[in-house]
C-alpha positions in Angstrom: 10.9 -55.3 -66.7 10.1 -57.6 -63.7 10.3 -54.6 -61.3 7.8 -52.7 -63.5 5.4 -55.6 -63.6 5.6 -56.0 -59.8 4.9 -52.3 -59.3 1.9 -52.5 -61.5 0.6 -55.6 -59.6 1.1 -53.7 -56.3 -0.9 -50.8 -57.7 -3.8 -53.1 -58.6 -3.7 -54.7 -55.1 -3.8 -51.2 -53.5 -6.7 -50.1 -55.7 -8.5 -53.4 -55.0 -8.2 -52.9 -51.2 -9.6 -49.4 -51.4 -12.5 -50.7 -53.4 -13.0 -53.5 -50.9 -13.4 -50.9 -48.2 -15.8 -48.8 -50.3 -17.8 -52.0 -51.0 -18.1 -52.8 -47.3 -19.2 -49.3 -46.6 -21.9 -49.6 -49.3 -23.1 -52.9 -47.9 -24.1 -51.2 -44.6 -27.4 -50.1 -46.0 -30.0 -52.0 -48.1 -30.3 -49.2 -50.7 -26.6 -49.4 -51.6 -25.9 -53.1 -50.7 -26.1 -54.3 -54.3 -23.6 -51.7 -55.4 -21.3 -52.7 -52.6 -21.3 -56.3 -53.6 -20.6 -55.4 -57.3 -17.7 -53.2 -56.2 -16.2 -55.8 -54.0 -16.6 -58.5 -56.6 -15.0 -56.4 -59.3 -12.1 -55.6 -57.0 -11.5 -59.3 -56.2 -11.6 -60.1 -60.0 -9.0 -57.4 -60.7 -6.8 -58.7 -57.9 -7.0 -62.3 -59.2 -6.3 -61.2 -62.8 -3.3 -59.2 -61.6 -1.9 -62.2 -59.8 -1.7 -64.1 -63.0 1.0 -61.6 -64.2 3.3 -62.4 -61.3 6.7 -63.5 -62.7 7.0 -66.2 -60.0 3.6 -67.9 -60.7 3.6 -71.4 -62.1 1.2 -74.4 -62.6 -1.1 -72.3 -64.7 -3.1 -75.3 -65.9 -4.1 -76.3 -62.4 -4.9 -72.7 -61.5 -7.1 -72.2 -64.5 -8.8 -75.5 -63.8 -9.6 -74.5 -60.2 -10.8 -71.0 -61.2 -13.1 -72.5 -63.9 -14.6 -75.1 -61.6 -15.0 -72.7 -58.7 -16.3 -69.8 -60.9 -18.8 -71.9 -62.8 -20.0 -73.6 -59.7 -20.4 -70.3 -57.8 -22.2 -68.7 -60.7 -24.6 -71.7 -61.1 -25.5 -71.9 -57.4 -25.9 -68.2 -57.0 -28.4 -68.3 -60.0 -30.5 -71.2 -58.7 -30.4 -70.7 -54.9 -33.7 -69.5 -53.3 -33.6 -66.7 -50.8 -34.7 -69.1 -48.1 -31.7 -71.3 -48.8 -29.3 -68.4 -48.8 -28.0 -68.9 -45.2 -26.9 -72.5 -45.9 -25.2 -71.4 -49.1 -23.4 -68.7 -47.3 -22.4 -71.3 -44.7 -20.9 -73.8 -47.2 -19.2 -71.1 -49.3 -17.7 -69.6 -46.2 -16.6 -73.1 -45.2 -14.8 -73.4 -48.6 -13.0 -70.2 -47.8 -11.8 -71.7 -44.5 -10.8 -74.9 -46.2 -8.8 -73.0 -48.8 -7.0 -71.1 -46.0 -6.2 -74.5 -44.3 -5.0 -75.9 -47.6 -2.7 -73.0 -48.3 -1.3 -73.3 -44.8 -0.8 -77.1 -45.4 1.2 -76.4 -48.5 3.3 -73.7 -46.8 4.0 -76.1 -43.9 4.9 -79.0 -46.1 7.3 -76.8 -48.1 8.6 -74.5 -45.4 8.9 -76.2 -42.0 12.5 -75.1 -41.9 11.4 -71.5 -41.4 9.9 -71.6 -37.9 8.6 -68.0 -37.9 6.6 -68.6 -41.1 5.6 -72.0 -40.0 4.0 -70.7 -36.8 1.8 -68.3 -38.8 0.8 -71.2 -41.1 -0.1 -73.4 -38.2 -2.3 -70.7 -36.7 -4.0 -70.2 -40.1 -4.4 -74.0 -40.4 -6.0 -74.2 -36.9 -8.5 -71.5 -37.6 -9.2 -72.5 -41.2 -9.8 -76.2 -40.2 -12.2 -75.3 -37.5 -14.0 -73.0 -39.8 -14.6 -75.5 -42.7 -15.7 -78.3 -40.3 -18.0 -76.1 -38.3 -19.5 -74.4 -41.4 -20.2 -77.9 -42.9 -22.2 -78.8 -39.8 -24.0 -75.5 -40.0 -24.9 -76.2 -43.6 -26.2 -79.6 -42.8 -28.4 -78.3 -40.0 -29.9 -75.4 -42.1 -30.4 -77.7 -45.1 -32.4 -80.1 -43.0 -30.0 -83.0 -43.7 -29.4 -83.4 -40.0 -31.4 -82.3 -37.0 -31.4 -78.6 -36.3 -31.6 -79.3 -32.6 -28.5 -79.2 -30.4 -26.7 -82.5 -30.3 -25.2 -82.6 -26.8 -22.7 -85.2 -25.9 -22.0 -86.2 -22.3 -18.9 -84.4 -21.0 -18.7 -82.4 -24.2 -16.7 -79.5 -22.8 -14.0 -81.9 -21.5 -14.0 -83.9 -24.7 -13.8 -80.7 -26.9 -11.0 -79.2 -24.9 -9.0 -82.4 -25.0 -9.5 -82.7 -28.8 -8.4 -79.1 -29.3 -5.3 -79.4 -27.0 -4.2 -82.7 -28.6 -4.6 -81.2 -32.1 -2.7 -78.1 -31.3 -0.1 -80.2 -29.6 0.5 -82.2 -32.8 1.0 -78.9 -34.6 3.4 -77.7 -32.0 5.3 -81.0 -32.2 5.6 -80.7 -36.0 7.1 -77.2 -35.5 9.6 -78.2 -32.8 10.6 -81.4 -34.5 10.4 -80.0 -38.0 8.6 -83.1 -39.0 5.7 -82.9 -41.4 4.4 -86.3 -40.5 2.6 -84.9 -37.5 0.6 -82.5 -39.6 -1.9 -85.3 -40.6 -3.2 -86.0 -37.0 -3.0 -82.2 -36.5 -5.5 -81.5 -39.2 -7.7 -84.5 -38.3 -8.0 -83.4 -34.6 -8.7 -79.7 -35.6 -11.4 -80.8 -38.1 -12.9 -83.0 -35.4 -12.9 -80.1 -33.0 -14.8 -77.9 -35.5 -17.5 -80.6 -35.8 -17.8 -81.1 -32.0 -17.9 -77.4 -31.4 -20.9 -76.9 -33.7 -23.0 -80.0 -33.0 -24.4 -78.6 -29.7 -25.6 -75.4 -31.4 -29.3 -75.2 -32.3 -30.6 -74.0 -35.6 -31.9 -70.7 -34.0 -28.2 -69.7 -33.4 -26.9 -70.6 -36.8 -26.8 -67.0 -38.1 -24.3 -66.1 -35.3 -22.3 -69.3 -36.0 -22.1 -68.5 -39.7 -21.0 -65.0 -39.0 -18.3 -66.0 -36.6 -16.9 -68.7 -38.9 -16.8 -66.1 -41.6 -14.7 -63.9 -39.3 -12.5 -66.9 -38.5 -12.0 -67.5 -42.3 -10.9 -63.9 -42.8 -8.4 -64.2 -39.9 -7.0 -67.5 -41.3 -6.6 -65.9 -44.7 -4.8 -63.0 -43.1 -2.4 -65.3 -41.3 -1.7 -67.2 -44.5 -0.9 -63.9 -46.1 1.7 -63.1 -43.5 3.3 -66.5 -44.2 3.4 -65.8 -47.9 4.9 -62.3 -47.6 8.4 -63.6 -47.3 8.0 -65.9 -50.3 8.1 -65.4 -54.1 4.5 -64.3 -54.1 5.0 -61.7 -51.3 2.8 -59.1 -53.1 -0.2 -61.5 -53.1 0.5 -62.1 -49.4 0.0 -58.4 -48.6 -3.2 -58.4 -50.4 -4.4 -61.5 -48.5 -3.5 -59.9 -45.2 -5.5 -56.8 -45.9 -8.5 -58.7 -47.3 -8.4 -61.2 -44.5 -8.3 -58.4 -41.9 -11.3 -56.7 -43.5 -13.3 -59.9 -43.6 -12.3 -60.8 -40.0 -13.2 -57.4 -38.6 -16.5 -57.2 -40.4 -17.5 -60.7 -39.5 -16.5 -60.2 -35.9 -18.6 -57.0 -35.6 -21.6 -58.6 -37.2 -21.3 -61.6 -34.8 -21.3 -59.4 -31.7 -24.2 -57.3 -33.1 -26.3 -60.4 -33.7 -25.5 -61.8 -30.3 -26.5 -58.5 -28.7 -29.8 -58.6 -30.6 -30.5 -61.8 -28.8 -29.2 -60.5 -25.5 -26.7 -63.3 -25.3 -22.9 -63.6 -25.4 -21.0 -65.3 -28.2 -19.7 -67.8 -25.6 -23.2 -68.7 -24.6 -24.2 -69.3 -28.3 -21.2 -71.7 -28.7 -21.1 -73.4 -25.3 -24.6 -72.9 -23.9 -26.5 -75.6 -26.0 -29.4 -73.2 -26.3 -32.6 -75.1 -27.1 -31.4 -78.5 -25.8 -33.8 -78.2 -22.8 -37.2 -76.6 -22.9 -38.7 -74.2 -20.3 -40.4 -75.9 -17.4 -43.2 -74.6 -15.3 -46.9 -73.6 -15.6 -48.5 -74.1 -19.0 -49.5 -71.0 -21.0 -53.0 -69.9 -20.1 -55.7 -69.4 -22.8 -56.1 -70.8 -26.2 -55.4 -69.9 -29.8 -58.4 -68.2 -31.4 -58.8 -68.4 -35.2 -60.1 -65.6 -37.5 -61.5 -65.7 -41.0 -59.7 -63.7 -43.8 -62.8 -61.6 -44.4 -62.9 -60.5 -40.7 -59.1 -59.8 -40.7 -59.4 -57.7 -43.8 -62.2 -55.6 -42.3 -60.1 -55.0 -39.2 -57.2 -53.7 -41.3 -59.4 -51.7 -43.7 -60.8 -49.6 -40.8 -57.5 -49.2 -39.0 -55.6 -46.0 -38.7 -52.2 -47.8 -38.6 -51.2 -51.3 -39.5 -47.7 -52.6 -38.7 -46.6 -55.7 -40.7 -44.0 -58.0 -39.0 -42.4 -60.3 -41.5 -40.6 -63.5 -40.6 -39.1 -66.6 -42.0 -42.5 -68.0 -42.8 -43.0 -65.2 -45.3 -39.6 -66.0 -46.9 -40.4 -69.7 -47.2 -43.8 -69.0 -48.9 -42.2 -66.3 -51.1 -45.1 -64.0 -50.1 -43.3 -60.7 -50.4 -45.1 -59.7 -53.6 -48.5 -60.4 -52.1 -47.5 -58.5 -49.0 -46.6 -55.5 -51.2 -50.0 -55.7 -52.8 -51.7 -55.8 -49.4 -49.7 -52.8 -48.2 -50.6 -50.8 -51.3 -54.3 -51.6 -51.0 -54.4 -50.5 -47.3 -52.5 -47.3 -48.1 -55.1 -46.6 -50.9 -57.7 -46.8 -48.2 -55.9 -44.2 -46.1 -54.3 -46.7 -43.7 -50.7 -46.0 -42.5 -48.7 -49.1 -43.2 -45.2 -49.7 -41.6 -42.9 -52.7 -41.5 -41.2 -53.8 -38.3 -37.9 -55.6 -38.9 -36.1 -57.5 -36.1 -32.3 -57.7 -36.6 -32.4 -61.6 -36.5 -35.7 -62.2 -38.3 -35.2 -65.0 -40.8 -32.0 -67.0 -40.8 -29.5 -64.3 -41.6 -29.1 -60.5 -41.0 -30.9 -58.4 -43.6 -33.0 -61.4 -44.8 -36.3 -59.5 -44.5 -34.9 -56.2 -45.9 -33.7 -58.0 -49.0 -37.0 -59.8 -49.6 -39.1 -56.7 -49.1 -36.8 -54.6 -51.3 -37.1 -57.3 -53.9 -40.9 -56.7 -53.9 -40.4 -53.0 -54.4 -41.4 -51.9 -50.9 -39.8 -48.5 -50.2 -37.0 -48.4 -47.6 -38.7 -45.6 -45.7 -41.4 -48.0 -44.7 -39.0 -50.3 -43.0 -38.3 -49.7 -39.3 -36.0 -51.5 -37.0 -36.9 -52.6 -33.5 -35.8 -49.5 -31.7 -37.7 -47.3 -34.1 -41.0 -49.1 -34.1 -41.5 -50.5 -30.6 -42.8 -47.3 -29.2 -45.6 -47.2 -31.8 -47.2 -50.6 -31.0 -49.5 -49.2 -28.3 -51.0 -46.8 -30.8 -51.2 -49.5 -33.6 -54.7 -50.7 -34.4 -53.5 -53.9 -36.1 -50.2 -55.7 -36.0 -50.0 -58.3 -38.8 -47.4 -61.0 -38.0 -46.5 -63.0 -41.1 -44.5 -66.1 -40.3 -42.5 -64.5 -37.4 -42.3 -66.4 -34.1 -39.4 -66.1 -31.7 -38.7 -62.4 -32.4 -42.3 -61.5 -31.2 -42.5 -63.9 -28.3 -43.4 -62.1 -25.0 -41.8 -64.9 -23.1 -38.6 -62.9 -23.5 -40.0 -60.7 -20.7 -40.5 -63.6 -18.3 -37.8 -64.8 -16.0 -37.2 -68.5 -16.4 -37.8 -68.6 -20.1 -34.8 -69.5 -22.3 -35.6 -66.3 -24.3 -35.6 -64.1 -21.2 -33.8 -60.8 -21.9 -33.9 -61.1 -25.7 -34.9 -57.8 -27.2 -38.1 -58.5 -29.2 -40.7 -56.6 -31.2 -43.4 -55.6 -28.6 -46.2 -56.8 -30.8 -48.3 -57.8 -27.8 -48.9 -54.1 -27.1 -50.9 -53.5 -30.3 -54.7 -53.2 -30.0 -55.3 -56.1 -32.3 -52.9 -58.8 -33.5 -53.4 -61.1 -36.5 -50.9 -63.9 -36.8 -50.5 -65.8 -40.1 -49.1 -69.2 -39.4 -49.3 -72.6 -41.1 -50.0 -74.4 -37.8 -49.7 -74.3 -34.1 -46.1 -75.4 -33.9 -43.3 -73.8 -32.0 -40.7 -71.4 -33.3 -37.2 -72.2 -34.6 -35.9 -72.0 -31.1 -38.4 -74.7 -30.0 -40.2 -72.5 -27.5 -43.9 -72.0 -27.1 -45.1 -68.5 -28.1 -47.1 -66.6 -25.4 -48.3 -64.1 -28.1 -50.6 -66.7 -29.8 -52.6 -67.2 -26.7 -53.3 -63.5 -25.9 -56.9 -62.2 -25.8 -56.1 -59.6 -28.5 -54.5 -62.2 -30.8 -56.3 -64.0 -33.7 -54.7 -66.8 -35.8 -55.1 -66.8 -39.5 -53.9 -70.3 -40.4 -52.4 -71.1 -43.8 -49.4 -70.7 -46.0 -48.3 -67.0 -46.0 -48.7 -66.5 -49.7 -52.2 -67.9 -49.8 -53.3 -66.3 -46.6 -52.1 -62.8 -47.7 -53.7 -63.5 -51.1 -57.0 -64.1 -49.4 -56.7 -60.8 -47.5 -55.9 -59.0 -50.8 -59.0 -60.6 -52.4 -61.2 -59.5 -49.5 -59.9 -55.9 -49.5 -60.5 -55.7 -53.3 -64.1 -56.7 -52.7 -64.6 -53.7 -50.5 -63.3 -51.2 -53.0 
């Protein structure tokens, strides 16, 4: 009977892993991403339910209590979170995953230090999981605005960080060699401290890369914990954790490197370069910002052959996507070709703009990535920038700028540029934007939703 149950549980785990893979594949495109999330969530639910039938499982009351608290909390926050707050929710939920991996490792270490091979894997999982939860917490605080988003650079930080990491790992090694669980307490304290110190010098503009890497680390920690569990009574669950952890680790690592590439920076530079701690020095930007009235901006777009809309975080904050959809429809009704230019790191997380525009009902075939749209800017009559800043900053082409080398949307090559912006402040990276001072640029000041609404009103008047 027990063997039959175990075989059935194994079958569910195998099926769940296959569905995980299908879910990840579906998440690669905006049109199928929702389906992929549903598939992966359903597979995880099936794997969790199957685990409850394991003959060696105990402490059901505590398990059900944890599932109830976590499930209800996750459901509630997913229902109430705004799209603009999604990055910090991802950060904190990912941190909880890292914390869970560290907690599992702690339990394994406290109960199995006599088995050195298993203990080594648990220590590795504890190291990675501890760094992930501490770093993810700092990322959450920065994105939530509960602490400064600017880099916090301590004197001699590299030496201090290295020393903290070495001492922490040393305590873990001593616990293994001496088979003494007492040293696990300073081990976890130093590793958590290292996660905090590692993330403090990272500015808010780099947080998407940070979140993605910590997500990958969480997956790796879960996989290592799974290896440690394989030889125990819940070995089947260990195999499932290994596969799920490897999938998450691989996907998170790939996304991390893709985002770093989109900013023309290495992952090591993101974590150790303290980007944004110092500003560019040199000659001031020549020219001035020139305002435009909504009526004049509407006329420019109404008589254009092609308008390219460049959405950014300002559009997300103002929840202006529905108004943007209305504007695009009005322009198309007048015979204007309307396209959307999407930078890979626009917003605060990958796919942010795609999700918002899809939510408003804008067809996917109107969305173009940087490589597809850049060649069209010279022939574009009007480029409408809505709340985007760093991803359209021509300073990326100028040596000496902190943004130098970052692939951007070449908006400055359009014949006319209209920038919707609440004020004259700098972007999230804290760098002045050359684009706003160009002769072919006009500034339409105001909240994105109200400014686009004014453009819609003016276009309707001319119908």
